[in-house]
N, C-alpha and C positions, 0 to 999 in steps of 0.2 A: 769419899777416910778423909779423913783431918792426924794432920802429919802428926800431931800432938801425943794421939791416939793411936799410931800404927808404927808395930813390933820393928825391931832390926832401926832405927837413925843411924845417918852417914856417922864414917872417922874421923875427924882429923889426923890422926895419922894409920899408919898399913901397917898387922905385923914383920917383921924380917921375912927375908924369903918370898916375900911375894915380889917376883921377877919380871911375869907377866903384863900389859898395860892391862889385858881385859881383869884379871886376877887381880890384880890393885886394885880397879876402877870396882869395879861386883865388891868384892869387901870393903872396901870404904864407902860404896853410896849405901852396904844398908839391906844387899842385893844375895848377900850368902855369907852361911859361916860354918870355918875349919873344924869336923870334930878330929880327924886323925887326919892321915899322913893321903890323903887319897878319898880322903871323905865328907863329905860337901854336907851346908843343915842347907833347905831355900827359904829361906825369909818372906814372907808377905809381896817383896816386893819384887823381889828373883821371879817368882810361885807366877807371881800375875805371867809371867815372860815365854816363862818356859812354857803357862797352858795357852796361850797361845803360836807359840813353836808348831807346840802339839796340833791345839785343828789347825796350821795350815799342813802339817805332815798328814792329817785325818784327808784332810778335804781332796788334797792331791792324790793319797788314795783312794776313798774309795768313788776318785774318776775314773781307776781308770781298770774296778770292776774288784778292787781287794774289798775282804771279806774279810774286817776286827773280832780277832782272838784275846783269849786271855790266859795265857799256858804258868804251871808256873815253875818258881826260878831252880826251885827244891827235884832235883832229876837223878835216878836211879844208874851207878856203877853200871849197872847190866848192857843199858844203854849206849852209852859210853862206851863196853864193847864188843856191840854189835861193828860200833863202825872205827874203831881197832883206835881209837883216839884217847882215853880212858889216860895214859901212862906217856903219852906225844903233843900232849896242847904247848903251847911255846905259846902268851905265859901260861908254866900247870894251873891246872885245876883246885880249886879249890876243894876243899875236899874234907867229907866230914861222915862221921858216924852215928848211929840212930840208937839208943838203951836196948837192943835187940845186937850189935855190932856191925844192921846196916849200911852198907856203905852208899853214902852221897855225892854230886857234887853243885854246887850251888856255880848255874850256870850260866856264862862264858856267850853262848849262843843259844840257837836252835834250833840247829839244821838235824840232832839226834829226833827230843821230837818233837817236833813238823813232820820229818818221814814218817815214826811211827805212828803218829795221827791218820799218815796218808795209809801205811801198809791197813789197817783198819778199816778205816772209809771209801775206800776209791776200789771196785773193786772194776767194775766197768769203763771202758772209750766212755763210753755218755754219761760218767760221774768226768768228769777233765774236758774244758781247761779247769783248776778250780786253781785262786790267788787269793791266800791267805796270811794275813799281819798282826801286830800286834804291837801297843806300845807298852814293856815291861823293863823290870831292874834288869842290870847285866850283873858280873863279880869276872874282873881282869885279877890275878893275884902276879900286879906292877911291880917291879924290881925296886924301881922309883919313878913316884910319881908326882911330875913336875905343870909349872905352869897353870895351879888353881882348874879350873872347869877345861883345863882341855889337855890333859892328862890323870883318868881318876880309875879312885880300882870296882868304886860300887855306880852306873851312871844308867840315867833313861835311855833306854834305846829301841827310835823304831826297826822294827826285822817283819819283807815280807817273803816270802818262798811262792813261785808259780809251780805250778805243779801243767806239765803236761801229754799232749802223747806222743809227740815228736822231736828234735832236734830242730829243727824248723816251725813249729809252735815256739815250743823254745825259746828261739833266734828274736822273732819279732818278738815276741814279750819283751823282749829284754831289753829292742832297743824303746822302747814304750815307757821301759824306765823310766832309760834311761834317758830319754826327756824332760822323761815328768822332774826329774832331781834337779837338769838344768831347773827351772820351772821350782819348782819351790826353795833351791835358791836365790832366783832373779825374786821373792814373794816376804821373803828374808830379810833384801838388801844391795845382797855383794852378784855380783860373777861369780862361778863355779867354770875351775878350768879341769873337765878331763884328762883323766890321762892313764897310758895303759901300765897296768902296777903286779906286784907277782900275786900267785890267790892263800899266799902262806897258812897256817895253819885248817882252815876252812875250803882248801881244795880246789878241785875243776881248772882246765885249761886257760879260761881268759877270766879276761876282771878287770876291773874302771873304778879309780880313786877319782875323785872327786874335790880338790883345792884350792885352794882361795888365796893365793897368791901376796904372800905374807912375808919381810923382810928376818919376823923375830921366831918363823914356822920350823918347826922340828928337822922338814920332809925336804931331798934334796930334788930337781926334776927338771930334767933338760926337755925344751921349749924353744921350740924352729922357731923365727924369726919372724920364718919365708908362710911359714899356712899352717904355725899354731896346733902340731899335733904334740905332744908332750910327751913324757914318760916316766915311769920311777928305777929300770931294768935294770940293773948290769952298766949301770952310767958309769963304772970303773972301766968294762970292754965294752963301752960302745968306741964307736969312730963319733969325733967328732960332728958329721954327719949328717941332716932326715934323714932315714930310708925311707922317707912319701917323696920329698919332690929338691934331697938334696941341700937344701936350704942350708941356712949356717941353724949352730945350737946354741944356745945363751941356757948357763945352770943357775935356778931361781932358789924361794924356797918359799915351804908353803902349808898349810895347814890344811890334811887331809877333816873331811865331811858327809863323806859318803864314800861306802866302798859298792860292790857291783858284781855278781860272782853266775858264772853259765858254771853250774854245778854235773850239768850233763843227768848222768845214768850211776852217777858216784856211790851217793847215800843209797838211791832205791834197789839195786843188782847189791850192795851190806848188809837192806834191814829187812831183805823183800819184802819192797814197792812196788807193788807188780799190777799191775791193768789188764781186761782181757779184752784183747780185738773184736772186728765185727768178725773176724773166719773161726773168733773162739779162744785164737793163741796167745798168750801170757804175753808179756814183755813192760822190761818198767819201765818207770816213772822220768817223762826231762826233767829237770828238774832245775831251779833259778836261786839265788836269798839275795838280797839288797837293804844291808842295810845303814840307818844313818843316828848316830848321839847325841841327843838333842840339847845337851847339857855344851859339851863343845860344840855343837854350831851358837850357838845364844852365847858362848864367854869369842867365835868368830864374829859373825856379829860386834860383838864390840871391837875386836881391834882392824874392822875395818871402820869403822864408824865413831872415832871419839874425836880430842882436842886435847888443846892440854887443861885444859878447865873437867870435864868432865866426856860422861858420853852421852852418845846424838843415836839414841834411838828413831830407825827404822816404822811410819807411822805404821805400821802392819805388825808388831810384835810389841812393842812402846808400854808399860806400864798401865799407863794412861792417856787420856788424848790431852789432860791438860794442864798445869801445873801452876794453882790459881796461887797466891801472893799476897797477903793482911802484911802492910808493912804501918801503917797504924793505925789510932786509936778510932782519932779523928772519920775514918772510914770503912769504922768494921762496919755498921748496919749494909754500906755497900751491899761492904765486903758476900757480907751471910746472907746478900739475897744474889747476889752471883750465884755460888754456888749452888745455894735453895733451886733457884730455876733453872742450872746446866743439869743436876742432877733429874730434875724432873722429864726434860728432854731423854736424856739417857747417856748421853755425855758421860765420861770415868774419866772426875776431878780429884788429883790429889791436893787437898787444901790444906795449905802450910799457915795453920789462925798460932805459930807458938807465939805467945808473949813474952817470954823472959830472952828472945833474943835481936840482935841489931837485923836490915832492910837486909842490910851489906852480908850475913853467911846464910841470912836466907835464899836470896839472889846467888854468893854460890852452887849449895844443894840442891837451891834449878839446877844448875850447870853442870853438876854432877851426874845427878842425877836422868835429866840427859833428856825429859817428856818434851816430847815432840815444839809444842808452843805454851809457852809465862803468857801470864797473865795478872797484872798487875794493878793493884783497886787504891788508891791513895791520896794523902788532897790536893795533892799538881795533877792527878788525873781531875780533881773535882769528881762529875760525873759519868764518867766516862772509865772503855777500861783502854791499860797499855797492852798491847797485841805483839807480840814479838814471841818470831820462831827459834825454838833453840840453835839452825845452828846457823841464821845473819842476825847482820849487825842491827837491820831499821826495824824499827818501833811502830807500832799508831792506835793512832788512840778511837776504840768505836766503842756503839750505846751496846749495851745489854742488849738489844733488836738481833744483831750488826751480827755478835758474838754467834748467836745459836743461832742466828741461817747459816756463818761457814761452817756450823757442823750434820745439816742437815739438809 
């Protein structure tokens, strides 16, 4: 991609009200654009990152037996009445009517729709276990949307639902997802901290949040300095010693990136999701649900990996592998060749070919956008190419063949 043709360029200033680091850098770098409070458009750079996060999540869901579906965001009132959540969700549902007066909700989550599917398709113990997931728009009627992508009113979420025959089977799969979540966040460039949490409007007796410790996070957590146990439940009432090892607890702030729940038979009993066991008896299906907000995850990666100059994307989710910079007209021919040859080998390149801006501006934009490797071709480098990693200061002079070899 040539930068001169890229839709959504970097900004010199950010709009008022952008406080979180990720919000400032994603807007300034040309990754996202705000349409309204808590509602964002993903521009080409931002959508490339979002798509790579999606790819990581999809790979890990498939690896633990997940089957991908795509369900409606518009959900009938009667489903939410069956679960007794139509009037009791927090934040309240986005509710609307069609031209016939029939009432619907814009789904903030999909327990009702998934349980309804299970009730209609799962009949026998032979149909279980079953694991279904989707990556789809969710709508949350937030009172106050802050922090850019950290708290929005419309966002993409991966939600996985497990259906098992017994509590023991549910527990076993819950642990498998638990470990998979740690792997997903590691692949995205940071270490997540599992935290015992409250289930809130989703329900279920046991659940965990996955936090990234961050001074600007909106969630308070108590963490044991000795064993690492962590909780966000009843912080004010909790004695300041660890319930697991009696170690000292400290309060930290964090950003929630995932939430997993043991739903048990809460929804299956209310909505008639039953199966027939080997002895011909009807039993409720044991369920779990497991969510990750993709936009918030993208913002968290920025919160975890940046400096004063801009974003430092991990290689796994960077919008491009290389940021190629053309510095002067005398080296244009070689720069064009480098761009062409890298593309032929399948390397993802953002080529800053702008003629009307200085080298200093191009370098500043490269640091802001945060692609892992910057290549510079100039009169100074002659027939070689300057190689510099975004998170390092040192540079190398390489031939085109050496550059290509690094990506093979």
